[in-house]
N, C-alpha and C positions, 0 to 999 in steps of 0.2 A: 090224277088230273094236274096239269101244270098250274102252279100257284103264281099269281101275279099280285104284287103289293106295291102300291104307289109310295114312292119315297119323297121325303121333303128335306130341303137343306137345313143344316143345323143353325144357320145364321138368318136373322130376319131381313126382309126386303120391304121397305116402307115407302109409300107415296105420301107426301105431306103438302097440304095446301092451306094457306092462310085465308080466313074468312073476314068479313067486315068487323066481327067482334074482336078479332085479333088486332086489327088496325086500331080499333078503339082502345084496346088494352095496352097497346105499345106505348112506352114512355115517350113523352113529347121530345125530350132531348135525343133519344135514339132516332126518331124520324127526321128531325131537323138536321142532325149530323149526317144521316144517310143521304138526305137530299143535297146537302152542301157538297159532300164527296162526289156524288154522282155528277153534279153540274161541273165541278172542277175537272173531273176526269174526262167528261165529254168535251168540254171546251178545250182542254189540253190536246186531246186527240184531233180535234178539228184544226187546231193551230198547227199540229205536226203535218197533217195532210196538206194544209195550205203552203207550208214551207217546202214540203216535198214537191208539190206541183211547181214551185218556183225554183227548183233545182238546188235547194239549200240543205237537203238531207241526202247524203251519199249512201246508196244502197236502199234496201227495202224499208217500207214503213207499214208494218202490218197493223192496221187499225182494229181496235176492239170496240168501236162504236156500235152500240146495241147490246153489248155483252156486259156492260158495267154493273148491272144489278147483281150478277152472280159473284163478282169479285168483292164489291162493297158489302153485300149482305153476309158473305161468308167471313170476311176479315173482321167485321164488327163483333163476331162471336169469339175472337181470339184475344190474347193479352200480348203485352209488349215482348215478352220472352219467348213466345211461340215463334216458329220460323216458317217461312214459305219460300217456295221457288215456283217457277212457271215456265211457260213455253215461249216460242218465238213471238207469239201474239200475247205479250205479257205486260204492256204498259199499264193496263187497268189494275192488274193484280199487284204489280210493284207499287203503284201510286196509292192504292187502297191501304196497303200495309204501312207505307211511309206516313200517310196522312193520319191513320189511326195511332201510329206510334207518336207522332208529334203532338196530336191533340186527343189524348185518351179520354178526356171528359167531353169531347165532341166539339164540332165547329158550328158556330152560330151563323146562319145564312145572312143575317142582317148586320153583322159586325164586320169590321175590317179584318182582313186575313193576317194572321200572325207573321212576323218576319221569318220565322223558321219555316213556315209553309211556303212562303214566297221563294225562299232560298232553295228549298228542296225541289220545287217545280222548275226553277231556273237551272239547277244542276242537272236535273233529269233531261230537260230540253237540250242542254249543252251536250250531254252524253249522246243523245239520239242523233245530234248533228255531228258527232265525232270531234268534239272540241276539248281543249285541255282542262277546262274547269268542270268537266263531267266527272261522275263518280270514279270512272276508270280511265280518266284522261282521254276519253274518246275512243279507246280500244274496244269497248264493248258495243257501243252504238245502240241501235234500236232493239236488238235481240238479246243482249247480254247485260241486263241491268242488275246491279248489286249494290246494296247498302247494308252491310252486315249489322251495323249498330241498330238499325230498325227491324232486324229480323228478316230482311229481304235478302236471301242468300244466293240469288242469282237466277235470272231467266235464262233460257237455253234454246239454241237454234236447231238442235238435233231433236227430231220428233221422238219423244219418250226418253231422251237422253238424261234429263234432269231427275227422273223419277227415282232411280237408285240412290242418287246423291241426297235427296230429301230423306230417304230411309235412313241414311247415315246420321243425319241431323236428329231425326226422331230417336234413333237408337242411343245417341249420346245423351239426349234429354232423359231417357229412361234409366240408363246406366248410372247417370249422375244422381239419381234419386229424386228428381223433380217430377212434377206432374205436367210439365210443358209438353206440347205436341208440335208436330210439323204438318204442313199441308203442301201437297204437290199438285199444281194445276196443269192440266193438259187437255187436249181436245179429242174429238172422236177418232181422229187418225191414230193418235198414240195409243188408244185403247186396244189396238191390234198389234202393237209392237212387242217383240219378245222381252225387252228389258222391263216393260211395264208389267207384263204377266209374270215374269220371274219375280219381280218385287212384290206383287200380290202374294205369291206363295211364301216368300221369305219373311215378310212382315207378319203374315198370319201364323207361321210356324214359331216365330219368336215373340209374338204379342207386342209388336212395335207400334207406338202411338202415331201412326201416319195416316192422314186422310188423303185418299186418292180422289181429288176433286175434278170430275170430268165436265168440262164446258162443252156440251154437245151442241155445237153450232150448226149441225146438220150437214156440213160440207167440209171435206178435206180438199182444198182448192176448189175443184168443180165436181167432184164425185160425191154423190149423196150417201149418207150413212147407210141407207137401206140397200145400196148397191154393194157396200163393202163388208157387210156382216149379216148373219142370218137373223139376229134379233137386234134391232136398232135401239132397244132399251139397254144401254150399255151398263147400267148399274146391275143388271142381271148377272154380270160376271162375278160380282163380289161373293154372293152366297156359295158359288161353286168352289171358292177357296176358303169358305168358312168365315167370310168377312161380313159384318153387319153393313147393310147398304140402304141408301135412301135415294129416291127420285123426286125432283122438285121442279117447278116452273121457275126457271132462272130469270125470266122477265119480271118476276115479282120479288123485289128485294127483301120484303118482310118474310115471305115464305122461305127464302134462302137462309135468312138469319135464324129463323126458328129451327129449320132443318139442321143447320150447322151447329146450333147450340146443343141439339140432341147428340149429334155426332161427337162434338168435343167432350161433352159430359161422359159419353161412352168411353172415350179414349183416356180421359183423366182418371177414370175409375179403374184403369188398368186392364181394360177388356180388349186391348189390341187395336188393329187398324180399322178404318171405315172406308166405305166408298160413298161419295155423294155425286150424283149425276144431275146437273142443272141443264135443262133444255133452254138454249139461248139462240140468238141469231145475230150474225154479223151483217150489218147493213151494207157493207161494201165488199168488193172483191177481195181475194186473198191478199192483194197488195195494191195500194193506190186509192184514188178518190172516186172510183166508178162502182156502181152497184153490180151485183152478179148478173142482173138481167141484161146489162150491156154486153155480156159475153155469152148470153143465150143459154146458160145452164139453169137459170131461175126465171120465173115469170114476175112481171110487175105486180100481179095480183097477190102472189105469194109474199112478196116483200111488203106490200101494203098491209096484209093481214098481221104480219109480225110487228110492223111499226105501230099498228093500232094498240099494241100492248106495251108500248115503250116504258121502260122502268122509271125514267125520270117523271114522265107524265103521271104514272100511277102514284108515285109517292107524293107528287105535288097536289094531285086531286084530293088525297086523304088529308094532307096538311090543311088545305083550304076547307074541306068539309068539316074538320074538327076545329076550325077557327085558329089554328096555330100560325098560319101565314095567310096573308091576303094575296089576291091575284097580282097586285102591284109588287108586293115583296118577292113573289116567285119570279116575276119578270126582271126585277131589279137584281136578284141574285145571279141570274144568267148573264145579264148585261155587264155586271161588275166582273164576273169571271172572264168574260170575253175580253174586257178591257185589260185585265191583268195579263192574260196570255199574249195579247198584242204588245203590251209593255215589255214582257220578258223577251219576246222575239226581237223587239227593237233594241234591247240591250246587247244582243248577240250579233246583230246585223247592222248594215249601213247602206245607204243608197248606192246603187251600181253606177259608177262614173260613166257618163255617156249613155246610160240605159234609158229605157222608157219610164214614164211616171209609175211609181210603185215597185219597180224592179229593185231588188236588194241583193247584197252579197254578204257572206260571213266576214266579220271584222278580222283583219289580218292577225291582230294580237291574240285572237281566240284560238288559233290553231296550235296543236302540240308541236314541239320542236322535233324535226325529222330525226335528230340524233336519239330520240327516245324509242325508236322503233324496236330495238332488241333488248332494251333495258328490262330486266325482270323476268326473262325467260327462266332463269334460275336465280336463287338468292345469292347473297355475297358471302355466305358461310360464316358470318359473324357469330352465329349461334354455337359454333364449335370452339370459340375462344375459351380458354381455361380448361379444356379437356386434357386428360393425360395422353398426349400424342407422342408417339415414339418416332423420332425423325432419323435416328441412327439404326441401321440394320444390324441385328445381332448375328453372330456366327451361327448359322443354322445347324452346323454339325454339333454344336453344344446344346441345342434346344432339346428338351425331352420329346420322345416319340409319342405320338397320339394318333388314334384313329380319326379320320376326317369327320365321320358322322358324329363322333363324340364331341368334337369341337362345335359342330352345328347345334346339337342339343345343349351343350354346356353353356355356351355364351347366351343362348336365349333364356335358359333358366336363370342365369345370373342377372340379366337385364330385367327380367320380370320381377325378380326379387327386389331389385334396387329401384325400379320405376313402375309404379302402379298405374301409369297411364298406358302402358303397352297392353294391347289386346291382339290376339292371334285368331285368324279365321281361315278356314279352308276345308276341303272335302276330306273326311275321315281322319283329321288330325287329332281328334279326341278319342280315337279307338286304335286298336292294333298296336298298342305299346309305342305310341308316338307316330302314328301315321304309317304310310306305306314304306317309309325308309327309316323311321325312328328319329326323325328330326325334332319332334315335340315330346319325346319320351319323358314321362313323369309330370308334365306340365298341367294336364287336365286335373290330376289329383291335387296338385298344389294350388292351382288357380282356377277353380271350376267356372267362375263367372267371366274369365278372361281368355278362355280357350274355347272357341266356338266352332263346332262342326257344322258345316253348311250343307244345304241341299246342292245338288249338281246344277248350279246356275251361276256360272262365272260372271256374266254380265251384272247380275243383281248384287252378288256379294262384293265384287270389285268396286262397283259404284257406291255401294253402302260404305265400304272402307274409305273411298274418296270423300264421301260426305262426312264421315267421322273425322278424317284428317282436317278438312276445311273448318269443322266446328271448333277445333283447337284444344279441346279438353283431353283428347286421347291420341295415342300414336299407334295406328293399326298396322299389323303385319299380315299380309295375305300370302297364303301358300297356293301355288298352282302345281298340281301333281305332275304336269308336263308343260313344257314351254309352248307347245303347239296350241294349248288352250288359251293363250293370250289372244289369238285371233277371234275366238268366241267372244271375248270381252274387249275387242279392239276399240269400240266406241268409247268405253269408259276409260281405257288406258290412254288413248291418244287424243281423242276429241275433248275429253272431260278432264281427267286428272293431269295429264301432261300439259294442257294449255291453260289450266285454271289460273295459276299465279299471274301469268303474263296477260291473259285476256281481261282480268279484272283489275288491271293497273300495276301489277308487278310487285305487290307488297304482301299478298296473302300467303302465309306458309301453307304447304301441302305435305305434311310429314307422314307419308305412307311408304312402307317398305314392301316390295313384292319379291318373294322368294320363289324360284322356279328351277326345275332341274332340266338339264340337257341330257337326253337319254340315247344318244347315238351308240350303236353297238349292242343294244339290249334285245333286239329282235322284236321290237314293238311296231316297226313299220313306219309307213309314210306320215301318219298323223300323230305320232308320239315321239318324233326323233329330231326335231329341228333345233338348230342353234339360232336364237332370235337376235343375236347381238347386232347384226348388220341392219336389220329393220329398225330396231330400237334406236340405233345411233342416228338414223335419218329423221327421227321424230323429235320435236323440241320438248324440252322440259324435264325429261328423265335423266337422272344420273345412273350409270351402269357399273356395277362391281362384278369382277370375275376372279374370285380367289382360287389359288391352285395348291395351297398348303393349309393345314390346320391352323398354323400361326397366323397366316394372312386372313383366314376366315374370321377368327376372333376379332382381330384389330379392325378389319374392314366392316364387319357387321356392327361393331360398337359405333363406328363412325356413321354408318348408314342410319342407325336408330337414333342418333343425335341430330341428324340433318333435317332441316326444314323443307328440303326439296323431296319430291318422290324419287325413290331409289329402287332399281331392280338389282337383286343379288342373284347371280346365276350360279348354279351348282351342277357339276357334272357327275353323273352316276359312276363313271369310271373312278372317281376319287372317293366316293363314300366308304368303300371297304378298304381303302389304302391307309397306310400309316405314314406319317411324315413329321417334320419338325412342328411341334405345337408350342403353345405358350408355356411359360413356367406356371406357377400357381396364380399368376395375375390374369384374371379374365376381364379386367376393366380397361386395359390400354386401348388406344385408338391408333390407327394408321392414317397418315395425312391424305386428304383428297389430292389427287393429281400427282402422286408419287409412285413410279413404277419400281420394280425390283430387278436388279441386274443379277441373274442367276449364274452366269458364267461370263468370263471376259476373254477377249481375243482380238486380233487385228485383221482377220481376213474378211469377215462379213458380220453384219448386224442382222440378227434374227429376232423378229418381233412376233410375240405370240401371247396367248392367254389361256386360262382355264386348264383343262386336262391336256391340251396340246403342248403345254410347257414340258410335261414329263416326256412326251413322245419326241420332242425336239432334242432334249438332253440325251435320250437314248440313241437317237439317230447320230448325234455328234460322236458318241462313244463308239458307234459302229463304224463310222467313216474314219475316224482317227486322225486324219491329217488336216483337218479344218479347225482353225482357231476362231471362235465366234464369240461376239457379245450376244448373250441371250437376254432379251428384255421381256420380262413378264409384266404386261401392262397394268394389271390390277384394275385400273379405272379405264372404261372404254368410251364414255360419252365425249363429245367434242370439247366440252368445257373443262374436262378433267384429264386430258391426255398429257403425259409428261414429256413435253417437247424438249425440255432441257436435256434429259437423258438421251432421247432419240437423236437430237442434233449433235451432241458430243460424240456419240457412237458413230454416226454416219460420217462425220468429218474425219474420223479416225480410220474407218474401214472402207469407205467409198462404195460399199455394196449393201443392199438390203434384201432380205427375204422375209415376207410375211407369211406365217404358217397358221392355219386354222382348219378346223374340221368341217365347218359349215359349207353348205351348197354354194355353187358359183352365183346363182341368181340372187341370193340374199346375203352375199358375202360381206362380212365386216371389213375385210382387207381391201375391198374395191375402193371405197372412199378414202381409206387411210393411205393407200398407195398413191392416189391422185394428190392428196395433200402433201405427202412427202416429196413427190417429184416437183411440185410447184414451189415448195419452201426450200428444198435442198438440191435443186437441179445441178448447180455448179459443183457439188461435191460427189456426184454419182458417176461411176465409171460405166454403168449400164442401167437399163430400166429396172425399176423395182420388180423383183421376182416374187412369185406367189405360189403357195401350196394351199389348195382348197379341196373340198369334196367335189363330187360330180354335179352335173346340172340336176339330175333326178333326186328326189327324196329317197332316203334309205328304204329298202324293201324288207319284207319279212325273211326271205331266204338269207341264210347266213352268208352265203357266197356273194349274193347281190348286194346285201347290206354292206359287207366289207369293201366291195368295189366302189360304193357310193361315198364313202367317208375317207378322210385322210388320217393317217397315223404315222408312226416312225418310218415305215417303208417308203412312203411318198416323200418324206423329208430327205431321206438318204438319196433317193433317186434325183431329186432336185439339186442337192448339194453336189453330187457327182457331175451333173451337167454344168453347174456353175464353175466348179474347179477345172473341168476339162476346157471350158471356154477361156 
């Protein structure tokens, strides 16, 4: 007979509810602090909505009115060194962490507000309005609030996008030997996002002290949670990943506090991540000052039922019942908070000339300088001062021969020996004698805690690495087995890591290195063969390195690992098994940012290339024989690091340019570079910039079709003959 056995998850799933006895047992200072924070956050949000209605907030203003109890109750269970990030609806989360940081002993509702609290509220309001005195000088606005000193590491406009970053912060806490934890706040919509679920798995596998705090406000814009998932009890996801989980009434701040205290104790004891689901309700629509019922996806009765359990009123009623505050003191606290918010708004605004009574505008001197628009996309590279940089090119014929893959493994081993901040992560890098190509050979044995084999979850471990980099204590190196996998992690690469420095004011270092191989010609087909340089170069923030010799690899990787910007290091499989000029016994030298290599000189044409295509270009020139060319191996491909000095000198000499690359036409790196050359150097060109690229299609599995889709020396020979004949 068939045997059926009921299975139970290995992790607990708990519902916690505070009773009146818990309210009686709660310290008076906890409740008065809780009440003060709730009132300040509520009145702050009301002021934001009022200013938005008056056209003083550019962009959305996602109100969290009604949800304050979850943020305040949870943050009061944290300490100053714990870190939090949140979602686009994150004013309350950010302010709760800031207020608790500034007043760890609690805020007295009957006392004057400290100057530090007033300043923080003003700075937050200025940021939401896009003003220069904001935390990020107005660049972050309402959805990207960050004050690292307070442990508020950044709210996020991408649904679920900040979850992996918080995992990086939590990993850094653990790896540094502290018992600090991280909390990532998100809503019911993000509970269904791949990056969130990937991070569930990764943190559970690595016992990372991250609390996934789900503010289940019942609606993703207008879609009810019951429409979007089979079980609207979202904390039920946790046990499926082996994560201890709690569900709590988020309208009851004390219940949240007690729940979060349990969850934090679980994490501080080294038991890994937690899930906390707080059922809350946003009183207003997704954006703006109108209730959801105005848009007919909610009823007024539903809204009234939730408002009857308002978190502020619940705390106030217990304070009065216990004789800790009078009814007059409760009313006075709210009135003083509203007066403070009006005062702060008045400091940022002035009457609108010729306007109606009460109409205001932002003061002119509060706006950022327009010249600040691009400042901080990347750093100024001052962190490289004092490094052993080689500016003179050695004679490559005299350099010792080295296998390319040995340079990859050798320089990483040297850097990990010299810098214990470096940690490497990627799929299978801890097995197979150094991963699938031997790039991490011997490193797991030497540095077992700093070489991390990851699950197949590029979004999660890339974002985790970004969070580690933003934390500042470590320098993560991520390996992607194939460059195509970048698009699996595109949100983390482009929306998160690439934009983080600029978005949060231009000063936060993001020292992450991404290694990835270009595998054209290996027979792995359309989804494992792309050259990503063209797409990377059109996205802000990343520096791009493309070494073509073992010598270059060592010097460029050393520079990349010292850089405070995110750097992609591209490696071509055609080079791994080749030998070429390598370093002498020095594995510590750096090559300068923005300096190309002139591989051959001539007067007929300038050929600009990079990565493995450099060798194909040199081979093509040997075959053609009667073309003298400057061959410029770019080394650095991002817009900020192009060696225009070398390019301009060559073009003014040859008056002809050919850009040669293997990548497909549609994502071609040479497309934007040709445009830039023709605009900069039009007067010195005898003809349009010529190009060699792959075909439009991605390479196929068929050996014949794959070869037809990519460019090698034959395509360069053909193009050179056309140019010469012309």
